[in-house]
Backbone as CSV, one residue per row, in Angstrom:
resi,resn,N_x,N_y,N_z,CA_x,CA_y,CA_z,C_x,C_y,C_z
1,UNK,-3.711,-11.665,70.209,-2.280,-11.452,70.333,-1.778,-10.775,69.049
2,UNK,-0.908,-9.777,69.172,-0.414,-9.090,67.967,0.535,-9.981,67.163
3,UNK,0.498,-9.789,65.859,1.378,-10.520,64.947,2.752,-9.864,64.982
4,UNK,3.805,-10.676,65.022,5.174,-10.161,64.964,5.895,-10.825,63.794
5,UNK,6.940,-10.172,63.295,7.724,-10.699,62.176,9.187,-10.710,62.577
6,UNK,9.861,-11.801,62.251,11.298,-11.884,62.499,11.932,-12.810,61.475
7,UNK,13.266,-12.732,61.411,13.992,-13.621,60.516,13.885,-15.047,61.050
8,UNK,13.789,-15.989,60.149,13.618,-17.386,60.518,14.893,-17.934,61.167
9,UNK,14.713,-18.925,62.030,15.822,-19.661,62.639,15.598,-21.143,62.356
10,UNK,16.655,-21.930,62.402,16.528,-23.363,62.115,15.554,-24.028,63.090
11,UNK,15.478,-23.520,64.310,14.547,-24.081,65.297,13.084,-23.876,64.911
12,UNK,12.822,-23.016,63.929,11.454,-22.718,63.506,10.886,-23.747,62.533
13,UNK,11.683,-24.717,62.119,11.271,-25.656,61.075,9.931,-26.322,61.385
14,UNK,9.768,-26.849,62.574,8.524,-27.546,62.921,7.343,-26.575,62.885
15,UNK,7.536,-25.365,63.386,6.452,-24.375,63.401,6.068,-23.930,61.995
16,UNK,7.002,-24.030,61.044,6.721,-23.624,59.665,5.954,-24.682,58.870
17,UNK,5.831,-25.881,59.384,5.228,-26.969,58.613,3.782,-26.698,58.174
18,UNK,2.912,-26.089,58.969,1.563,-25.800,58.452,1.586,-24.874,57.227
19,UNK,2.471,-23.872,57.246,2.603,-22.991,56.078,3.142,-23.792,54.906
20,UNK,4.173,-24.598,55.173,4.793,-25.394,54.113,3.782,-26.346,53.490
21,UNK,2.930,-26.951,54.317,1.911,-27.865,53.792,0.962,-27.145,52.831
22,UNK,0.582,-25.897,53.142,-0.276,-25.127,52.227,0.458,-24.801,50.933
23,UNK,1.731,-24.425,51.043,2.516,-24.093,49.847,2.665,-25.321,48.960
24,UNK,3.006,-26.448,49.550,3.199,-27.688,48.785,1.894,-28.132,48.143
25,UNK,0.774,-27.926,48.813,-0.525,-28.300,48.236,-0.795,-27.526,46.953
26,UNK,-0.241,-26.312,46.846,-0.442,-25.492,45.650,0.563,-25.808,44.549
27,UNK,1.754,-26.330,44.903,2.799,-26.529,43.895,3.112,-27.989,43.616
28,UNK,3.053,-28.827,44.612,3.309,-30.276,44.535,4.713,-30.662,44.071
29,UNK,5.626,-29.724,43.927,6.969,-30.096,43.479,8.033,-29.804,44.527
30,UNK,7.637,-29.489,45.732,8.593,-29.111,46.762,8.690,-30.182,47.836
31,UNK,9.871,-30.243,48.453,10.103,-31.168,49.554,10.551,-30.362,50.770
32,UNK,10.509,-30.968,51.939,10.954,-30.288,53.152,12.418,-29.879,53.018
33,UNK,13.197,-30.661,52.283,14.611,-30.309,52.090,14.756,-28.954,51.400
34,UNK,13.794,-28.576,50.555,13.822,-27.254,49.918,13.661,-26.151,50.962
35,UNK,12.763,-26.361,51.908,12.560,-25.387,52.976,13.808,-25.289,53.849
36,UNK,14.387,-26.422,54.197,15.601,-26.423,55.018,16.722,-25.677,54.303
37,UNK,16.858,-25.895,53.001,17.899,-25.201,52.228,17.681,-23.694,52.251
38,UNK,16.431,-23.250,52.183,16.139,-21.815,52.222,16.449,-21.236,53.603
39,UNK,16.149,-21.979,54.645,16.473,-21.511,55.996,17.983,-21.387,56.142
40,UNK,18.718,-22.402,55.686,20.184,-22.356,55.766,20.741,-21.176,54.978
41,UNK,20.190,-20.918,53.795,20.641,-19.785,52.990,20.375,-18.471,53.721
42,UNK,19.219,-18.368,54.347,18.870,-17.154,55.083,19.842,-16.898,56.228
43,UNK,20.306,-17.962,56.836,21.212,-17.821,57.973,22.650,-17.547,57.548
44,UNK,22.990,-17.842,56.289,24.389,-17.711,55.859,24.643,-16.615,54.828
45,UNK,23.628,-16.126,54.156,23.803,-15.160,53.066,23.201,-13.817,53.472
46,UNK,24.036,-12.773,53.510,23.516,-11.464,53.926,22.573,-10.867,52.887
47,UNK,22.569,-11.401,51.667,21.703,-10.894,50.609,20.428,-11.695,50.438
48,UNK,20.116,-12.574,51.383,18.887,-13.369,51.311,18.348,-13.549,52.723
49,UNK,17.092,-13.235,52.910,16.461,-13.388,54.220,15.114,-14.078,54.064
50,UNK,14.818,-14.950,54.987,13.521,-15.615,55.047,12.843,-15.106,56.318
51,UNK,11.737,-14.401,56.140,11.023,-13.834,57.281,9.757,-14.628,57.548
52,UNK,9.429,-14.743,58.847,8.200,-15.418,59.236,7.370,-14.485,60.108
53,UNK,6.074,-14.584,59.937,5.131,-13.843,60.771,4.597,-14.813,61.816
54,UNK,4.461,-14.317,63.033,4.090,-15.173,64.157,2.871,-14.628,64.884
55,UNK,1.968,-15.536,65.225,0.861,-15.248,66.125,1.174,-16.035,67.389
56,UNK,1.863,-15.400,68.320,2.358,-16.110,69.498,3.462,-17.063,69.085
57,UNK,3.220,-18.365,69.264,4.225,-19.367,68.892,3.900,-20.050,67.565
58,UNK,2.843,-19.615,66.908,2.438,-20.230,65.636,2.902,-19.375,64.460
59,UNK,3.617,-20.004,63.536,4.013,-19.316,62.301,2.778,-19.206,61.422
60,UNK,2.501,-17.983,60.935,1.286,-17.766,60.149,1.565,-17.183,58.764
61,UNK,2.822,-16.802,58.501,3.169,-16.246,57.196,4.661,-16.326,56.958
62,UNK,5.037,-16.254,55.683,6.453,-16.355,55.315,6.697,-15.537,54.053
63,UNK,7.923,-15.039,53.920,8.324,-14.323,52.701,9.831,-14.453,52.522
64,UNK,10.261,-14.693,51.286,11.677,-14.693,50.927,12.017,-13.290,50.429
65,UNK,13.089,-12.728,50.950,13.522,-11.385,50.567,14.979,-11.482,50.139
66,UNK,15.272,-11.041,48.917,16.632,-11.175,48.391,17.094,-9.893,47.721
67,UNK,18.381,-9.634,47.847,19.009,-8.536,47.128,19.181,-8.983,45.684
68,UNK,18.769,-8.153,44.746,18.836,-8.531,43.336,19.177,-7.318,42.488
69,UNK,19.414,-7.560,41.227,19.661,-6.492,40.264,18.384,-6.330,39.451
70,UNK,17.722,-5.186,39.580,16.455,-4.982,38.882,16.610,-4.210,37.582
71,UNK,17.821,-3.792,37.277,18.050,-3.060,36.034,18.267,-4.001,34.873
72,UNK,17.723,-3.662,33.735,17.939,-4.472,32.545,19.292,-4.172,31.935
73,UNK,19.585,-2.903,31.749,20.835,-2.506,31.086,21.805,-1.817,32.027
74,UNK,21.395,-1.588,33.251,22.275,-0.972,34.239,22.184,-1.757,35.537
75,UNK,23.214,-1.625,36.356,23.174,-2.269,37.663,22.333,-1.413,38.595
76,UNK,21.164,-1.897,38.912,20.254,-1.190,39.800,19.860,-2.149,40.913
77,UNK,20.425,-1.993,42.113,20.084,-2.928,43.183,18.638,-2.749,43.630
78,UNK,18.013,-3.855,43.894,16.635,-3.842,44.365,16.391,-5.018,45.286
79,UNK,15.224,-5.052,45.840,14.819,-6.142,46.723,13.775,-6.975,45.998
80,UNK,13.966,-8.278,45.997,13.025,-9.221,45.390,12.264,-9.918,46.509
81,UNK,10.947,-9.804,46.512,10.105,-10.513,47.470,9.443,-11.655,46.713
82,UNK,9.633,-12.863,47.207,9.005,-14.028,46.571,8.547,-14.984,47.664
83,UNK,7.748,-15.935,47.278,7.280,-16.921,48.246,6.413,-16.334,49.344
84,UNK,5.831,-15.171,49.116,4.962,-14.554,50.120,3.731,-15.441,50.299
85,UNK,3.560,-15.934,51.516,2.423,-16.823,51.775,1.930,-16.609,53.202
86,UNK,0.633,-16.460,53.338,-0.014,-16.320,54.641,-1.042,-17.441,54.753
87,UNK,-1.059,-18.107,55.905,-2.057,-19.160,56.116,-3.454,-18.607,55.850
88,UNK,-4.282,-19.432,55.222,-5.616,-19.003,54.813,-6.425,-18.336,55.907
89,UNK,-6.424,-18.889,57.091,-7.255,-18.338,58.169,-6.687,-17.044,58.756
90,UNK,-5.466,-16.647,58.338,-4.866,-15.407,58.835,-4.826,-14.306,57.779
91,UNK,-5.415,-14.560,56.631,-5.438,-13.536,55.586,-6.410,-12.424,55.967
92,UNK,-6.203,-11.264,55.384,-7.021,-10.075,55.659,-6.842,-9.577,57.095
93,UNK,-5.694,-9.867,57.693,-5.413,-9.419,59.064,-4.125,-8.598,59.146
94,UNK,-3.552,-8.236,58.014,-2.347,-7.411,58.023,-1.039,-8.175,58.084
95,UNK,-1.099,-9.502,58.012,0.118,-10.311,58.101,1.045,-10.040,56.916
96,UNK,0.498,-10.024,55.722,1.326,-9.787,54.533,1.928,-8.382,54.561
97,UNK,1.195,-7.409,55.070,1.737,-6.044,55.193,2.949,-6.029,56.124
98,UNK,2.871,-6.767,57.213,3.999,-6.835,58.137,5.208,-7.494,57.472
99,UNK,4.973,-8.522,56.678,6.075,-9.161,55.953,6.675,-8.199,54.928
100,UNK,5.831,-7.402,54.286,6.343,-6.405,53.338,7.129,-5.315,54.066
101,UNK,6.779,-5.023,55.313,7.575,-4.084,56.110,8.979,-4.628,56.348
102,UNK,9.102,-5.939,56.515,10.432,-6.542,56.651,11.228,-6.342,55.366
103,UNK,10.553,-6.456,54.219,11.220,-6.211,52.931,11.665,-4.755,52.834
104,UNK,10.846,-3.837,53.328,11.228,-2.418,53.346,12.469,-2.191,54.201
105,UNK,12.538,-2.868,55.341,13.715,-2.737,56.206,14.964,-3.235,55.480
106,UNK,14.824,-4.321,54.726,15.956,-4.827,53.937,16.353,-3.816,52.869
107,UNK,15.369,-3.226,52.203,15.658,-2.228,51.167,16.446,-1.066,51.760
108,UNK,16.055,-0.617,52.928,16.779,0.467,53.593,18.196,0.035,53.957
109,UNK,18.312,-1.158,54.512,19.618,-1.673,54.930,20.562,-1.882,53.751
110,UNK,20.023,-2.359,52.635,20.842,-2.666,51.463,20.983,-1.482,50.508
111,UNK,20.333,-0.369,50.803,20.431,0.813,49.951,19.700,0.680,48.627
112,UNK,18.563,0.030,48.645,17.790,-0.200,47.416,16.625,0.785,47.327
113,UNK,16.318,1.186,46.107,15.204,2.117,45.917,13.982,1.457,45.284
114,UNK,14.076,0.164,44.950,12.945,-0.538,44.328,12.737,-1.892,44.985
115,UNK,11.480,-2.302,45.012,11.123,-3.642,45.478,10.317,-4.303,44.376
116,UNK,10.711,-5.514,44.035,10.035,-6.317,43.017,9.388,-7.494,43.735
117,UNK,8.163,-7.800,43.403,7.478,-8.938,44.007,7.112,-9.941,42.926
118,UNK,7.354,-11.199,43.213,7.001,-12.278,42.286,5.883,-13.100,42.897
119,UNK,4.784,-13.172,42.182,3.657,-14.003,42.603,3.130,-14.730,41.376
120,UNK,2.530,-15.882,41.568,1.958,-16.586,40.414,0.891,-15.733,39.733
121,UNK,0.889,-15.735,38.424,-0.085,-14.920,37.691,-1.517,-15.357,37.978
122,UNK,-1.713,-16.615,38.324,-3.058,-17.119,38.597,-3.554,-16.771,40.001
123,UNK,-2.680,-16.247,40.841,-3.065,-15.919,42.212,-3.702,-14.533,42.261
124,UNK,-4.999,-14.488,42.072,-5.715,-13.205,42.011,-5.586,-12.418,43.307
125,UNK,-5.720,-13.101,44.441,-5.653,-12.396,45.724,-4.289,-11.752,45.935
126,UNK,-3.228,-12.492,45.644,-1.879,-11.945,45.826,-1.640,-10.769,44.891
127,UNK,-2.083,-10.884,43.652,-1.905,-9.783,42.708,-2.713,-8.553,43.122
128,UNK,-3.915,-8.751,43.586,-4.728,-7.621,44.063,-4.073,-6.940,45.263
129,UNK,-3.542,-7.739,46.165,-2.857,-7.196,47.336,-1.697,-6.302,46.915
130,UNK,-0.884,-6.781,45.986,0.272,-5.994,45.551,-0.149,-4.713,44.828
131,UNK,-1.196,-4.787,44.031,-1.690,-3.585,43.348,-2.145,-2.552,44.380
132,UNK,-2.819,-2.999,45.436,-3.257,-2.072,46.492,-2.073,-1.371,47.152
133,UNK,-0.929,-2.058,47.201,0.267,-1.466,47.807,1.019,-0.554,46.841
134,UNK,0.596,-0.515,45.584,1.243,0.366,44.617,2.152,-0.325,43.622
135,UNK,2.230,-1.644,43.666,3.048,-2.376,42.696,2.394,-2.297,41.320
136,UNK,3.210,-2.143,40.297,2.723,-2.139,38.917,3.402,-3.272,38.164
137,UNK,2.756,-3.720,37.102,3.351,-4.778,36.294,4.477,-4.178,35.465
138,UNK,5.682,-4.683,35.670,6.843,-4.161,34.955,7.297,-5.106,33.856
139,UNK,7.009,-6.374,34.020,7.400,-7.352,33.008,6.582,-8.615,33.223
140,UNK,6.706,-9.515,32.281,6.088,-10.823,32.406,7.197,-11.850,32.332
141,UNK,7.303,-12.671,33.340,8.304,-13.733,33.344,7.651,-15.022,32.894
142,UNK,8.343,-15.734,32.060,7.862,-17.036,31.607,8.944,-18.059,31.895
143,UNK,8.553,-19.309,32.079,9.500,-20.357,32.424,9.316,-21.540,31.486
144,UNK,10.408,-22.225,31.181,10.376,-23.399,30.304,11.474,-24.362,30.745
145,UNK,11.230,-25.655,30.572,12.270,-26.650,30.820,13.343,-26.511,29.755
146,UNK,14.584,-26.753,30.138,15.699,-26.652,29.197,15.493,-27.584,28.008
147,UNK,15.047,-28.805,28.261,14.859,-29.771,27.172,13.809,-29.282,26.171
148,UNK,12.741,-28.685,26.667,11.699,-28.170,25.776,12.235,-27.052,24.903
149,UNK,12.945,-26.113,25.513,13.499,-25.008,24.736,14.521,-25.508,23.724
150,UNK,15.332,-26.463,24.145,16.334,-27.012,23.222,15.659,-27.612,21.986
151,UNK,14.562,-28.349,22.201,13.846,-28.947,21.072,13.308,-27.883,20.124
152,UNK,12.892,-26.773,20.675,12.225,-25.764,19.858,13.163,-24.770,19.182
153,UNK,14.350,-24.569,19.719,15.242,-23.563,19.130,16.515,-24.147,18.542
154,UNK,16.711,-25.425,18.702,17.949,-26.034,18.229,18.103,-25.856,16.728
155,UNK,19.318,-25.515,16.309,19.601,-25.375,14.880,19.981,-26.722,14.274
156,UNK,20.122,-27.718,15.122,20.458,-29.055,14.646,19.253,-29.643,13.915
157,UNK,19.441,-30.167,12.721,18.313,-30.785,12.010,17.681,-31.887,12.854
158,UNK,16.371,-31.992,12.777,15.632,-32.945,13.606,16.119,-34.379,13.427
159,UNK,16.444,-34.792,12.203,16.857,-36.181,11.995,18.181,-36.464,12.703
160,UNK,19.064,-35.483,12.814,20.319,-35.690,13.540,20.064,-35.793,15.036
161,UNK,19.130,-35.005,15.530,18.782,-35.045,16.940,18.195,-36.407,17.305
162,UNK,17.333,-36.938,16.457,16.735,-38.256,16.700,17.807,-39.330,16.660
163,UNK,18.712,-39.248,15.700,19.798,-40.228,15.604,20.672,-40.184,16.855
164,UNK,20.952,-38.990,17.362,21.770,-38.852,18.564,21.072,-39.496,19.756
165,UNK,19.761,-39.292,19.892,19.023,-39.897,21.000,19.035,-41.418,20.897
166,UNK,18.901,-41.945,19.685,18.931,-43.401,19.504,20.290,-43.969,19.883
167,UNK,21.369,-43.281,19.491,22.715,-43.743,19.851,22.893,-43.744,21.357
168,UNK,22.420,-42.694,21.998,22.562,-42.614,23.454,21.822,-43.755,24.138
169,UNK,20.603,-44.028,23.687,19.829,-45.089,24.331,20.417,-46.465,24.044
170,UNK,21.093,-46.619,22.900,21.727,-47.894,22.562,23.116,-48.016,23.164
171,UNK,23.642,-46.907,23.687,24.965,-46.946,24.292,26.096,-46.915,23.283
172,UNK,25.813,-46.521,22.057,26.870,-46.450,21.046,27.334,-45.013,20.889
173,UNK,28.460,-44.856,20.219,29.010,-43.520,19.996,29.038,-43.221,18.512
174,UNK,29.315,-41.982,18.205,29.403,-41.551,16.812,30.689,-42.113,16.218
175,UNK,30.623,-42.727,15.013,31.849,-43.220,14.388,32.762,-42.051,14.041
176,UNK,34.053,-42.302,14.095,35.033,-41.271,13.767,34.903,-40.879,12.299
177,UNK,34.907,-39.598,12.043,34.844,-39.080,10.679,36.068,-38.213,10.493
178,UNK,36.779,-38.449,9.435,37.969,-37.628,9.209,37.543,-36.217,8.848
179,UNK,38.381,-35.258,9.202,38.093,-33.866,8.899,37.947,-33.677,7.399
180,UNK,38.761,-34.365,6.651,38.718,-34.243,5.194,37.360,-34.689,4.663
181,UNK,36.836,-35.792,5.207,35.536,-36.301,4.786,34.422,-35.346,5.216
182,UNK,34.554,-34.757,6.425,33.517,-33.879,6.953,33.373,-32.603,6.145
183,UNK,34.468,-32.080,5.602,34.393,-30.837,4.834,34.218,-31.102,3.350
184,UNK,34.122,-32.357,2.960,33.822,-32.710,1.574,34.994,-32.642,0.622
185,UNK,36.214,-32.887,1.064,37.386,-32.858,0.175,37.857,-34.245,-0.134
């Protein structure tokens, strides 16, 4: 049976579960509520689409397609493809190409001249696939928790930061200091 691609519908949730189970096995930080939220966003936001590839009644692939700004210093509209995932047993059958065709249709509809794809750097197969399609590395994205970055870049002296954490855990507040005392007069 030929593979077809269409925009997701809320009724597709149960059919998407095998794909979701594979995605969650790789990330372990996602819940079904995350998938439901993405489906709802796809149905309500003209700048975000969730596409699914189908083999008859079985969902075999998925991709998030969003309108984004790809310019660093100028407003340059582009299409962002993320979350591209094809069930293992359906890889090497053109499913991902069909999902990328849906992204091309969005680019045409939204008037975009560039498509950006986000895949995990450790995913060799996904990166090879994109290179075969002509994608080039344009940047490297890195991610950090806010708390980690705050610890590393904060201009607050470390001893003050520790004192603040101790006060918070003890439930006490900072004693009032007069402005005159604070500026040393």
